[in-house]
C-alpha positions as CSV (number, residue, x, y, z in Angstrom):
1,X,-9.2,-9.6,-8.1
2,X,-7.8,-7.2,-10.7
3,X,-8.2,-7.8,-14.4
4,X,-5.2,-8.6,-16.6
5,X,-3.1,-5.7,-18.0
6,X,-1.1,-3.1,-16.3
7,X,-2.2,-0.9,-13.4
8,X,-0.6,1.9,-11.6
9,X,-0.5,1.4,-7.8
10,X,-0.5,4.7,-5.8
11,X,1.1,5.4,-2.5
12,X,-1.9,4.8,-0.2
13,X,-2.3,1.2,-1.5
14,X,1.3,0.4,-0.6
15,X,0.9,2.1,2.8
16,X,-2.3,0.1,3.6
17,X,-0.3,-3.0,2.8
18,X,2.9,-2.1,4.7
19,X,1.8,0.0,7.7
20,X,-0.9,-0.7,10.3
21,X,-2.3,2.6,11.3
22,X,-3.5,2.1,14.8
23,X,-5.7,5.3,14.6
24,X,-8.0,3.4,12.2
25,X,-10.6,0.9,13.5
26,X,-9.3,-2.7,13.4
27,X,-12.0,-4.0,11.0
28,X,-11.5,-1.1,8.6
29,X,-7.7,-1.4,8.7
30,X,-7.9,-5.2,8.1
31,X,-10.3,-4.7,5.2
32,X,-8.1,-2.1,3.5
33,X,-4.9,-4.1,4.1
34,X,-6.5,-7.3,2.6
35,X,-7.6,-5.3,-0.5
36,X,-4.1,-3.7,-0.8
37,X,-2.4,-7.1,-0.6
38,X,-4.7,-8.5,-3.3
39,X,-3.9,-5.5,-5.5
40,X,-0.2,-5.5,-5.0
41,X,0.1,-9.2,-5.6
42,X,-1.3,-8.9,-9.1
43,X,0.9,-9.2,-12.2
44,X,1.6,-6.1,-14.4
45,X,1.7,-3.5,-11.7
46,X,3.4,-0.2,-12.2
47,X,5.0,2.0,-9.5
48,X,6.8,5.3,-10.0
49,X,9.9,6.6,-8.3
50,X,7.7,9.3,-6.7
51,X,5.5,6.6,-5.1
52,X,8.6,4.7,-3.8
53,X,9.9,7.9,-2.2
54,X,6.5,8.8,-0.7
55,X,6.1,5.3,0.8
56,X,9.6,5.3,2.2
57,X,9.2,8.8,3.7
58,X,5.9,7.8,5.3
59,X,7.3,4.5,6.7
60,X,10.3,6.3,8.1
61,X,8.2,9.0,9.7
62,X,5.0,7.3,10.8
63,X,6.0,3.7,11.3
64,X,9.5,4.4,12.6
65,X,11.0,2.0,10.0
66,X,14.8,2.2,9.9
């Protein structure tokens, strides 16, 4: 669990939460996703426009989101 205050959340954390990379071992993928979910559910997170754009580009390209 994160401490109180603000924290910047980078692209990879969002991707671990939103995209299941089948190239990664299941236990490692699950562990990283659970950590990412816990981080991104915290209050006081900060995300930049660049991170939003990077996440969107990766989801469109790698996860075939539409």
